[in-house]
C-alpha positions, 0 to 999 in steps of 0.5 A, spaced: 500 499 500 502 507 498 505 511 504 500 517 505 502 523 503 502 526 510 506 521 512 511 522 507 512 529 509 512 528 516 518 523 516 522 528 511 521 533 517 523 528 522 529 528 517 530 535 518 528 536 526 534 538 530 536 533 536 535 539 541 530 542 546 525 547 543 518 547 540 515 545 534 508 547 530 504 542 526 500 546 520 495 543 516 494 545 509 489 550 510 495 554 514 492 553 521 496 552 527 493 545 530 498 543 535 504 546 539 508 542 543 515 542 546 521 537 547 527 536 550 529 532 543 525 535 538 527 529 532 525 524 537 519 527 539 517 528 532 519 521 530 514 518 535 508 521 531 510 516 525 508 510 529 500 511 526 497 505 529 500 506 536 497 513 537 490 514 540 484 516 535 485 523 537 493 524 534 491 520 528 487 525 526 491 530 528 497 527 524 493 526 518 492 533 518 499 535 518 502 539 512 508 543 515 512 542 521 516 548 523 521 548 529 524 553 534 530 551 538 531 553 545 537 553 550 534 549 555 527 545 556 524 550 561 525 556 555 521 551 551 516 551 556 515 558 556 515 559 549 510 553 548 505 556 553 505 563 550 504 560 543 498 556 545 495 562 548 496 566 542 494 561 537 489 556 541 491 550 537 485 545 536 488 539 538 492 542 544 489 542 551 485 548 551 481 551 557 474 553 556 471 557 561 463 557 562 460 564 560 454 565 565 459 568 570 455 572 576 459 577 579 459 582 584 462 589 581 463 595 585 464 602 581 469 607 582 465 613 584 465 618 590 460 614 592 461 607 589 455 602 587 454 595 588 451 591 583 450 583 580 453 582 573 454 577 568 460 580 563 466 576 562 471 581 560 473 587 564 467 592 566 469 599 566 471 603 571 469 597 576 472 592 580 470 585 580 469 579 584 467 572 583 465 568 580 459 565 583 456 559 579 449 560 582 445 566 581 441 565 588 448 564 591 450 572 588 443 574 590 444 572 597 451 575 598 449 581 595 442 582 599 447 581 606 452 586 604 447 591 602 443 590 609 450 590 613 454 596 610 448 600 606 452 601 600 447 604 594 445 599 588 441 604 584 444 606 577 448 613 576 442 617 573 437 615 579 443 617 584 444 624 581 437 626 580 434 624 587 432 630 592 430 625 598 432 618 600 428 612 597 424 607 600 431 603 601 434 608 606 427 607 611 428 599 610 436 600 612 438 598 605 442 604 603 445 609 607 442 615 602 449 618 600 444 621 594 442 626 599 448 626 604 445 622 609 452 619 611 459 622 610 463 621 605 468 618 610 464 613 613 461 611 606 468 609 604 469 605 610 463 601 609 466 600 602 473 598 604 469 593 609 465 590 603 472 590 599 476 586 604 470 581 605 470 580 597 477 579 597 478 574 602 480 578 608 474 576 612 478 575 619 482 581 618 475 585 617 472 581 623 477 583 628 477 591 625 469 590 626 470 587 633 475 592 636 470 598 633 464 594 636 468 595 643 470 602 642 463 605 640 460 601 646 466 604 651 464 611 648 456 609 649 455 610 642 451 604 642 447 604 635 455 604 632 456 598 637 449 595 634 451 596 627 458 593 628 455 587 631 450 586 626 455 586 621 459 581 625 453 576 625 453 577 617 460 575 616 460 569 620 453 567 617 456 568 610 463 564 612 459 558 616 454 557 611 459 556 605 463 552 609 469 556 606 474 556 612 480 551 612 486 551 616 491 553 612 494 560 612 498 561 606 495 562 599 493 556 596 490 553 590 487 546 589 486 543 583 482 537 581 480 533 575 474 529 573 473 526 567 466 522 564 463 521 557 462 528 557 469 531 557 474 533 562 473 538 567 478 542 571 476 545 578 480 550 581 479 553 588 483 558 590 483 559 598 486 566 601 487 567 608 484 560 609 477 562 606 475 560 599 476 566 595 474 564 588 472 557 585 471 556 577 471 550 572 474 549 566 471 544 561 476 540 556 474 537 550 477 530 552 473 524 553 474 518 557 475 514 550 481 519 549 484 517 555 491 514 554 498 514 555 498 521 551 492 524 554 492 521 561 489 525 567 497 527 569 498 530 562 491 534 562 493 537 569 500 539 566 498 542 560 492 546 563 497 548 569 502 551 564 497 555 560 492 557 567 498 560 571 500 564 565 495 570 567 492 567 574 495 569 580 500 564 583 499 562 590 504 559 595 502 552 595 498 548 590 495 542 591 493 537 585 488 531 585 494 527 580 501 527 580 504 532 574 508 530 568 515 533 569 513 536 576 520 539 577 520 542 571 512 545 572 515 547 579 520 551 576 516 554 570 510 556 575 515 559 580 519 563 575 512 566 573 511 568 580 517 571 582 517 567 588 518 559 590 511 555 589 510 549 593 506 543 590 504 537 593 499 531 591 496 529 598 494 522 599 491 522 606 488 526 611 485 533 611 489 536 605 486 530 601 479 532 603 481 538 601 483 536 594 477 532 593 472 537 594 474 540 588 474 533 584 467 532 587 465 539 584 469 538 577 464 531 577 458 535 578 460 540 572 460 534 568 453 532 570 451 530 563 445 535 561 438 532 559 436 538 555 436 535 548 432 529 551 427 533 555 426 538 550 423 532 545 419 530 551 416 537 552 414 537 545 410 530 545 407 533 551 405 540 548 402 536 542 398 532 547 395 538 551 395 542 545 399 547 547 402 551 541 409 553 545 411 550 551 416 554 554 416 555 562 413 550 566 411 551 574 410 545 578 407 545 585 408 541 592 406 542 599 409 539 605 407 540 612 406 535 618 399 536 621 399 543 619 406 544 622 411 548 618 407 548 612 410 550 606 408 550 599 414 550 593 414 552 586 419 549 581 420 552 574 423 549 568 425 552 562 424 548 556 430 547 552 435 550 558 433 546 564 431 547 571 431 555 573 433 555 581 434 562 581 426 562 579 424 557 585 419 560 590 417 558 597 410 560 600 409 560 607 402 557 609 399 561 614 391 559 613 388 552 612 395 549 614 394 541 614 388 542 607 392 539 602 387 541 597 386 549 599 393 550 600 395 548 593 390 553 591 391 558 595 398 558 593 397 558 586 392 564 587 398 568 590 402 566 585 398 568 579 394 574 582 400 577 586 406 581 583 410 575 581 407 575 574 412 577 569 413 570 566 407 567 565 407 559 565 405 555 559 404 549 563 402 548 571 403 542 574 401 540 581 402 534 585 395 531 587 389 527 584 383 528 580 379 532 587 386 536 588 386 539 580 378 540 580 379 545 587 385 549 584 381 550 577 375 553 580 380 557 584 384 560 578 379 559 572 380 567 571 387 566 570 386 561 564 392 557 565 393 550 562 394 545 568 395 538 570 395 534 576 400 528 577 396 523 582 401 517 585 398 510 584 394 506 589 400 503 592 404 510 591 409 506 587 414 510 582 411 508 575 404 508 576 402 515 576 396 517 572 396 524 569 389 529 570 387 534 565 381 538 565 377 532 569 380 526 565 385 521 565 390 523 560 392 517 555 400 517 556 404 510 556 407 509 563 414 508 559 414 514 554 418 519 554 413 524 556 411 520 563 418 520 565 419 527 564 413 529 568 416 524 573 422 528 573 419 534 574 414 532 580 420 529 583 424 535 583 418 539 586 417 534 592 425 535 593 425 542 594 418 542 598 421 537 603 428 540 604 425 547 605 420 543 610 426 540 614 430 546 614 424 550 618 423 544 623 431 544 624 432 551 625 426 551 630 429 545 634 436 549 635 433 555 638 435 553 645 440 548 644 445 553 647 442 553 654 443 546 655 450 546 653 454 544 659 460 548 662 457 554 658 456 560 662 453 567 660 459 570 658 461 565 653 454 564 651 454 571 649 460 571 645 458 565 641 452 569 639 455 575 637 460 571 633 456 566 629 449 571 630 445 564 631 444 557 633 443 555 626 450 558 624 454 554 630 450 548 628 454 548 621 460 551 624 467 546 625 470 545 631 476 550 628 470 555 627 468 554 634 475 555 637 476 562 633 471 565 638 475 569 644 475 565 650 473 558 647 479 554 646 480 547 642 477 543 648 472 547 649 470 547 642 470 540 641 465 539 647 461 544 644 461 541 637 459 533 641 454 536 644 450 540 639 451 534 634 449 529 639 443 533 640 442 534 633 442 527 632 437 526 637 
């Protein structure tokens, strides 16, 4: 069989290739740079590509596209590594391991005005005249942090046009969500101090900020400035709640990056968790188009992680310490490369046991979650079939409702939102605290739907409403909301409440939908998510109630320590979520007392 032209060309390039260290560029017939690599011996590296049958499919495709190979020698392998990294960044060759970062980031931005504004942003590039913090991968998480920041520090969120035109404070001033700098209700110095506090928190310097606020609180109290002392106390509670709920403390004080890799049929994901001053300051995934079927000696997890780090640390901040989930190829060379980039010695470890390994596994688990294969295409097809069955011209937004309570106690209604083609939109989920008719599932469901459709949350009208219930429940709900003219169906469990034995009711009649059809499986998934959300919210409310008086029962904790704990954590719920290390940070609470508190609270929680 005649030798293919690309192989003949490649052998000619091998003959001309130098035996020194350097970089090679593989170029296609369309003059596209498809791969950039470095080698200690360029000739030997190029020769390895001529053994076509031993190459993985990804590399077989690459070498079959080669038309030209260009070489550039360097003094040593470290210099070759720098050159390779810069060329990959410049040309983005398709067969290199390239970093792909999701674009739907949520950021918190602080403007650079005289009286800065704090806002949520989704822009991926630099924002003009703003300092940006993040990213946050959940819109709900971003909103929670932003809400707490404005509550604690009273920074404005209004647009510049509104800010410059106000002559009197708006409602946010009166509900203590803004200090009204537009109307000079706060001095520039005090406002600047609040902005600096927010910046410290978002930059990961929460321990320093908390110490500053504690000092100010004590000073204000000693000077009988009790309002200022109370404001500092509330800010301390806010900081502790955010830190404890997010579980972002680690017992490592130096700057640390934790890099974890996971792979699946969907591809590879590298998760970078950045800790500063022991606090999680940044976390983001990088997606790589190499699936499990591509993994080989040439494309091993070690190789992928090494290639990732060469590119990532060209522009990212280089910490003092780096943990990786896998050993690296050429670890000594990579350490030299990254240390030279940083201008200081960088330590690198691949922990195998103990707390350090747990920290690494947290990043791996996050990477695995980011790789969870989306079912949007499959669900969109099922949604189309369902729309035809129900005669809905265009099915876009589906709202699913469920109730949860115990004999009327802790009664909540839950609304889950599914957007066809996109999936569940958790930012749109909503809870309804049920004050009336608690225990009557029929009336509770009707009350919830009426509140949803007649209230202020009516900008996005659902194409379809699904309720968890039978024919009778559907009838009660339809009578209450008939004026709103919404398509509504109910999902009733079978006689033995077994999954897969549901009946779908529409307009008082059972729909003929096959038990094993895609639309039925789709509806079951929607119902299950609403049920999960309702149950978890109900349990959370019960847990918060159960922990109210637990502090009074802890042996060996007197009034002073009880007060210090509450000031530091803000609530018993925050204490319950705290680790022993978190508890021992409180003044007067040593490690032994912290262990006693932790054991008692979690024993009580189990009971």
